[in-house]
N, C-alpha and C positions, 0 to 999 in steps of 0.2 A: 503493500500500500504506500510505502514511503516514496517509491519511484513515481507513482501516479501523481502524488501531491507536488513533487518537484517539477514534473514536466508541464504542469499547468501554470507554473509561474513564468512570467515574462521578465527577463532581466533587462533587455534592451530592445526597443522598437525603433526601427529606422524607416522613415518615409522617403521613398525614392520618387522624385519628380519624373513622370513618364512623358512630360511634354504636353503641350496643348495643341489643339487643332490649328493648323495655319489657315489664315484667311488670305486668299489670293485675290488681288484686285483684277478687274476685267482687263486692264492693260498688261498685267503680268501674265495672265492666262493667255491672252492673244499672242504675246511674245513667244511663250513656250509652244503654243500651237503652230505658229508660223515656222518656228525652228524645226518642229517635228515634221512639218510638211516638206521642208526643203531637204531634209535628210534622205539618204537613199532608202528604198523600200526595206522593210523589216528592221528599221532602226528606231521605231517608236519606243521600244523598251529601253534603249540606250538613252534617248532623250528624257524619258520619264525618270530613269535612275539618276541622271545628271542633276535633275531638279528635286529629287526626293519625293516624287509622287508615284502613285501606282499607274501601271499601264492602262488599266481600265478607266481610271479617272481622266487620264490624258485623252483616251479615245472618246470619252463622254464630252470633254471640252471641245474636241475636234468636231463632233456632231453638232454641238450647240452653236459653233461659229460657222457652220456650213451655210452658204447662202440659200435662202428659200427659193423654191421654183417660182418663176414669174407667173405662171398660170396654174393656180392651185385647183381651179375648178376641173381641169382635165387630168387630174391625178388618177391612176388606175385604182380601182377599189371595188368593193361589193355593192351591188344595187339590189334592192328588194325585188323579188319576183312578184309579178301581178298576174293573176288568172283572169283572163278576159274572155267572155263568151264571143264566139264568132258571130258577126252580124251577117245578115242575108239569109237566103233560103237554105235549108238543110239539104244536102245532096241526097238523091234518091238512088238506089235503095239505101236504107240505113244499115250500116255495118253492125254486126253483133258486138256486144261489149267485150267478148273474149278476144276479139281480133286486135285490140289495142287502139291506138290513136296516134296523134302527132303533137309534138311540142315545137312551137315557133319562138325563136329568140330574136329580138330586134336590138341591134347594137346602136350605140350612140351615134356612129357615123351614118346611120340609116340603112345599114346592111342587115339582111334577115337570114336566119338559118332555120331550116325546118328539119326536124328529126322524127323519124317514125319510131313509135314505141310499141313493142309487141309484148303481149302477156306471156309470162313464163309459166303460168299455171297449167297443169296437166289435168285432163279429165279422166 
């Protein structure tokens, strides 16, 4: 029991300063980003080490300083699909439901693509 009592006592406690987060100004960030862009490819890590920042932080800064595209409206992306009933008379004869149908996709440029859909259900 004597050993347990002695191990619980603290003789000396030393607090080590681990440093604080550095705050980089926008000008400093820009300087580091420009230097990383001028370095040969695959030298991003070397530039990051030189300034004491992580490679991922430097890459994040590079993305934030990237110029924005001029026309944001024409960025590729997902568009919600809309199901629209065909207008006009129904063709005669009416195909049975098991034969499938077609899907028509209209692109922003005005181009249309029609795809036949067949049922995979077996009788």
